C-alpha positions, -999 to +999 in steps of 0.1 A: -185+248-106-149+259-107-136+258-142-099+265-139-074+253-165-066+222-145-041+206-169-020+237-171-020+239-133-010+203-131+019+208-155+032+237-134+030+217-102+048+188-119+077+211-127+090+210-091+122+192-080+124+154-084+109+136-055+082+162-049+056+147-073+036+121-056+023+097-081+008+064-076-022+043-080-056+059-081-081+055-053-104+025-058-134+030-036-139+004-009-142-002+028-143-030+053-176-018+066-186-051+082-155-049+104-163-015+117-187-006+145-206+026+139-190+054+159-171+033+184-133+036+183-118+000+183-089-009+207-058-015+186-044-050+187-010-053+204+003-083+185-003-100+152+011-135+144+044-137+127+043-174+117+018-188+093+011-198+057+008-161+047+026-130+060+007-106+082+002-070+070-019-080+040-053-089+054-045-074+088-075-051+099-081-018+081-054+008+088-081+034+095-089+015+127-055-001+136-019+001+124-025+038+116+012+044+109+032+028+081+064+030+061+071+015+027+108+011+022+125-001-010+161-014-010+187-025-035+209-055-028+246-048-026+256-082-037+246-106-065+255-136-044+228-162-035+247-169-003+246-133+007+209-131-001+202-161+021+222-146+050+202-114+046+169-132+047+179-151+078+187-118+095+155-102+084+135-131+097+152-131+131+148-094+135+112-093+123+103-122+146+116-103+176+102-069+167+067-082+160+066-101+193+084-074+214+107-081+243+138-068+261+170-063+240+202-078+254+226-057+275+259-058+256+279-039+283+292-004+286+321-010+263+300-017+232+272+002+213+238-006+228+218-034+212+188-011+207+181+025+201+156+027+230+133+049+209+106+028+225+122+026+259+142-003+275+116-029+265+103-031+230+064-033+228+048-052+199+024-023+194+006-041+165+037-042+143+038-062+112+068-066+089+059-077+054+087-085+030+084-085-008+107-090-037+110-069-069+116-084-103+151-070-104+162-092-074+157-124-093+179-112-122+205-098-098+211-131-080+207-155-110+172-167-101+153-154-131+139-189-138+123-190-104+107-155-106+069-154-101+053-155-136+036-121-136+063-102-117+077-074-139+088-038-133+058-015-127+039-006-159+037+031-167+002+042-175-009+072-196-016+096-167+016+087-147+045+111-142+073+087-130+103+099-112+132+074-112+143+082-076+110+069-063+106+038-085+111+000-081+136-017-058+150-052-053+132-057-020+104-039-002+097-039+035+063-027+046+061-017+082+027-011+098+020-004+135-003+014+159+022+043+164+048+061+142+076+056+167+072+019+165+076+020+127+106+043+130+122+020+156+116-011+135+132+005+104+163+015+124+167-019+138+164-036+104+188-013+087+213-016+115+214-054+112+215-055+074+240-028+067+264-040+040+238-063+025+212-038+012+210-001+005+179+021+010+165+033-023+133+052-013+111+055+017+075+068+022+059+072+056+021+069+057-005+077+083-042+073+087-065+092+111-094+074+128-127+072+110-145+105+109-171+102+121-174+064+114-170+039+087-140+041+063-112+065+068-108+096+046-081+104+020-067+139+017-093+148-009-118+145+020-136+113+007-139+080+024-115+055+011-119+017+013-157+013+015-160-016-009-128-034+000-133-072+001-129-088+035-127-122+051-126-153+030-136-133-001-105-112+003-083-142+007-096-157-025-086-126-045-051-122-029-031-154-023-013-170-052-024-206-058-018-211-095-001-244-105+016-224-133+035-204-107+067-217-091+058-240-062+077-218-037+055-188-045+022-204-034+008-184-005+024-152-017+007-122-033+014-097-060+017-062-044+014-029-061+027+003-044+018+036-061+029+069-047+004+096-057+006+133-053-027+150-046-031+186-058-050+194-026-050+232-029-064+231-064-089+204-054-102+227-026-113+252-053-136+227-070-174+227-063-187+200-041-211+189-068-182+183-092-161+166-066-189+141-058-196+134-095-159+126-100-160+100-072-196+089-075-201+092-037-212+119-013-184+134+006-201+137+039-215+102+043-196+082+017-229+069+003-231+063-035-249+091-053-279+068-057-279+056-021-283+068+015-256+050+035-219+044+030-224+006+027-252+009+001-243-008-032-246+015-063-273+003-087-257+008-121-283-013-138-310+012-129-288+041-142-274+028-175-267+063-190-251+077-158-277+102-150-271+098-113-237+083-110-218+095-141-203+068-164-169+085-157-172+083-119-143+067-101-163+041-083-181+031-115-149+027-136-129+010-109-156-016-101-184-019-126-199-046-104-206-071-132-201-109-132-173-104-158-154-080-136-159-097-102-125-115-103-108-082-111-113-068-077-083-064-054-076-058-017-063-024-009-043-011+021-036+026+016-023+055+036-020+093+034+013+110+034+026+146+039+061+156+028+058+193+036+062+219+008+075+214-028+098+237-047+069+257-060+055+264-025+027+239-029+016+214-002+034+181-010+009+156+002-010+127-011-017+090-010+002+057-008-019+033-028-012-003-019-030-033-033-026-071-032-038-097-057-032-131-071-028-118-107-015-083-112-024-083-149-060-095-145-067-073-114-046-041-110-036-035-146-071-042-159-087-018-134-060+009-140-066+007-178-103+014-172-094+044-150-072+060-177-084+095-185-110+096-157-118+132-144-097+126-112-065+125-132-064+164-131-060+162-093-038+131-087-004+125-101+012+090-097+050+094-096+066+063-079+063+029-064+066-005-080+054-040-084+066-065-058+059-101-047+049-106-011+067-137+001+048-167+015+047-168+053+074-180+077+059-213+089+076-217+122+107-210+143+129-232+120+117-214+088+128-182+072+117-157+045+116-173+010+132-205+022+114-224-006+130-203-033+163-219-027+150-255-026 
């Protein structure tokens, strides 16, 4: 077992320039195994619905299979006017409706700038694009709507193992773009920023990617372990995600609390740790993804048969994240996470990590409770949350006459 002074190493890596530390949520084990066919590569969907009670991009199929590229982009409003916000939301709705369906942009003539960048060619393909819009707590205060803020929406809480960097934190509004290919994500972002210039200013952006399952099952994070094996799916997931609390403002029903955590992974240091220690920290085998007391990725760990942690340590990530007891069942959350790579930091270390994203109906009961259990786990020597925020995913756009957050304004 490698026994390097990990905390001193971590402090040295953290001393790089602001923006190089990748912090964020920790990796809660899970996967949508019942949606995956063993070994077979699924054909990516070309279009997901834009209209509906809930926004797409939350329970849309696992990004290891489809929508393998993403961008999480936080903005600040440039005006405190409700009228300006309403106009912005109408514009975002119109552009997202077009981009997610695809089509041919209009020809404005040779005397004007073209209506589209043509990054995707003369006709825009849908390419599995979803545009998911969320509000941060600061938006409601900025435009005088604090009384209508979702009850549990606050700035992101800072946990003991976090290393927050202000440049990568919070935002009035978050746009999550997911698609089958990175140029589709890039094109969508350029289109949205072009049409909203003067209304909102980009605050931070993180691009994410996911490779296909290797060799099957859940995708792998940059520590080499499968990520997403126990993620709730189907109706079970919906029951954990969508807000339906009568104590919440009526307009917020059908929305969801979203947590985005940017996490730097000290991958070079991790590569010097023995496989035995790595697996004990996760509680799973690296090759198959099986729990240490099981044989297959989809096997459920039997904690009752191992009360002292002789097989799966009591400090293992999967055990602390989801103890699998009746009391913790409603603390589970739905995750949709991506890898990222920003190149090299100021210390010459690889600047790569994880965009942890989760959705829940109650951020206090679910994410914060889980995160408190994870405090001090062995993995904190190798992961460093540094940015992100809490946001509220708006209810869906019902039809052609509707627009984002229309209910917020009565």
